[in-house]
Phi, psi and omega in degrees: 000136181267129178255131180260136177274121181262126179301151181297325180296325180291320180297317180294323179294321179294321178295318179296320179294321179297318180294321180294319179295318180297317179296321179294319179296316180296317178298319179294318179297317179299314180298319181293317180295317180299315180297319181293319180295315179300321179295320179293317180297324178296327181270351186274135176266096184296324179300318179293322179295314180296323180296332181272354180276131176273095185298318182298321178294321178295316180296321180297333181272355180278129178269092184295321180298319180294320178295317181296324179295332182273354181272129177270098185297319181297321179294320178296317181295324179295332182272354181276128178270093184296319181298320179294321178294317181297324179295332182272354181274128177271097185298319181297320179293321178295317181297324179294333181272354180278129179272091183295320180298319179296320178294316181297323179295333182272354180274126177271096185297320181296321179294321177295316181296324179295332182273354179278127178269093184296320181299319180294321178295318181296325179293333182273355180276126178269095184295320181297320180294322178294318180297324179294333182272354179281129179272093183294324178302316180295322179296312181292329179296334181273354179268123180268091182296321180299319179294324179295314179298319180297319179295321178297316180296324177294322179292326180291327181059072183299321181302318180294320179297319179298317180295323181289330183276351177098156184295328184292337183257007187301308184295316181295323181293317179298317178297320180297317180291325176297318179297317179297321178296319179295319179295319178298316179297321179296318179297321178297317179295321178295318179297318178295320179296318178293321180297321181270359179059043179264140178259131180078186177086348180236118183282176179291161180297130183296138180284144180289147175295157182300125178054036181284326184259000182247114180291148179289149179290141180293000000 
């Protein structure tokens, strides 16, 4: 058998021609297939095709667990723009649809109260700090000391006591009760002054009138 030696240039040219022909054939096939598919789609009634599809049968054949196993939840969560979603949420509309009464009816208040550690809460309360924030001046300003003294005097019923002690002691008894009222008012003022740490403003205890508390001998 005779073997012919083919120059290297001819071999390379033949390979290039083969590649060019192959590329041209593939391009022609792609164009022809594309044209044929578009022509078929133009003639195809998609609504009729969908109407003939048994969706329930298709869904029944879907392996949802297998699909879920292949989903990377963390990757999906990383791609979710939570702030953008929150901006689109109408909080007021959501709140209006919440049945607060229904939620409250389902709450077991007694069970919640049993789980509250009252002692632990009391230990965390700073009583001194609360006392420092109390406006004692405002509290005392709302106390009507004169009305209290007047009410006490009404309860004592000085007139009845005077009548019971006899006419001869009337003047001395009235003076004695007046002195006691003055001393009580003075003690209240002194207590308020010490509580508020005020200097001055409270005079000395009034001296009793002569023989005000000592009845004259018959």
